[in-house]
C-alpha positions in Angstrom: -53.7 -11.1 -115.7 -52.5 -13.4 -113.0 -49.1 -13.4 -111.6 -47.3 -16.0 -109.5 -44.4 -15.8 -107.5 -41.6 -18.6 -107.5 -38.1 -18.0 -105.7 -37.1 -14.5 -106.7 -39.2 -14.2 -109.7 -42.6 -12.8 -110.3 -44.4 -14.4 -113.8 -47.0 -14.9 -115.7 -47.6 -18.3 -117.5 -45.8 -21.4 -117.2 -43.5 -21.2 -114.5 -40.7 -23.2 -116.5 -41.2 -20.9 -119.7 -43.1 -17.8 -118.7 -44.6 -15.2 -121.1 -43.4 -12.4 -118.6 -41.2 -12.1 -115.8 -39.2 -10.1 -113.3 -36.4 -11.6 -111.7 -34.5 -10.1 -108.6 -31.7 -11.2 -106.3 -30.9 -10.4 -103.0 -28.1 -8.0 -102.1 -27.2 -6.9 -98.8 -29.4 -6.7 -95.9 -32.9 -5.1 -96.8 -32.0 -4.6 -100.4 -32.9 -6.7 -103.6 -31.8 -6.1 -107.1 -34.2 -5.8 -109.9 -32.1 -7.9 -112.5 -34.3 -8.5 -115.5 -37.9 -7.8 -116.9 -38.8 -9.9 -119.8 -42.1 -9.7 -121.8 -42.8 -11.6 -124.6 -43.5 -9.6 -128.0 -47.0 -10.8 -128.2 -47.9 -9.2 -124.7 -45.9 -6.0 -125.2 -47.8 -2.6 -125.3 -50.3 -4.0 -122.4 -48.4 -2.5 -119.1 -47.5 -6.0 -118.3 -43.8 -4.8 -117.3 -45.3 -2.4 -114.8 -47.5 -4.8 -113.4 -44.6 -7.0 -112.7 -42.7 -4.1 -111.2 -46.0 -3.2 -109.1 -45.8 -6.9 -107.5 -42.1 -6.7 -106.8 -42.5 -3.3 -105.2 -45.6 -4.4 -103.3 -43.3 -7.5 -102.1 -40.7 -5.1 -101.1 -43.1 -3.0 -99.3 -44.4 -6.0 -97.2 -41.0 -7.2 -96.4 -39.3 -3.9 -95.7 -37.1 -3.9 -98.4 -35.6 -1.5 -101.0 -35.0 -2.2 -104.6 -31.7 -1.4 -106.6 -32.6 -1.1 -110.3 -30.2 -3.0 -112.5 -32.6 -3.9 -115.2 -33.0 -1.0 -117.7 -36.8 -1.4 -117.6 -36.8 -0.8 -113.8 -34.3 2.0 -114.1 -36.5 3.8 -116.5 -40.0 2.9 -114.5 -38.2 4.5 -111.4 -37.3 7.7 -113.1 -40.7 8.0 -114.5 -43.2 6.9 -111.8 -43.2 8.5 -108.4 -45.2 5.7 -106.9 -42.1 3.6 -106.4 -40.1 6.3 -104.3 -40.6 4.5 -101.1 -38.6 1.6 -102.3 -35.7 3.0 -104.3 -32.8 2.1 -102.7 -30.7 5.4 -102.2 -33.9 7.3 -103.2 
């Protein structure tokens, strides 16, 4: 599956109406807030939300940023997967 980045969103599908997306917004210096993760019901159960979070985490690592989770999926993923410990704000 191919993911693209546009502005503050990683997505799959058409940019104006993606099938799956994770959205973030800049906060204070060095921190971004993961605000929303949405996956079309037809694609659920395929690990796409995690793939989107993987892209966001990779971006954060490249840019030297930390992620503050606001979206319920990201909150749960940060609790479940230790691979994100290095990008969790306050973690």
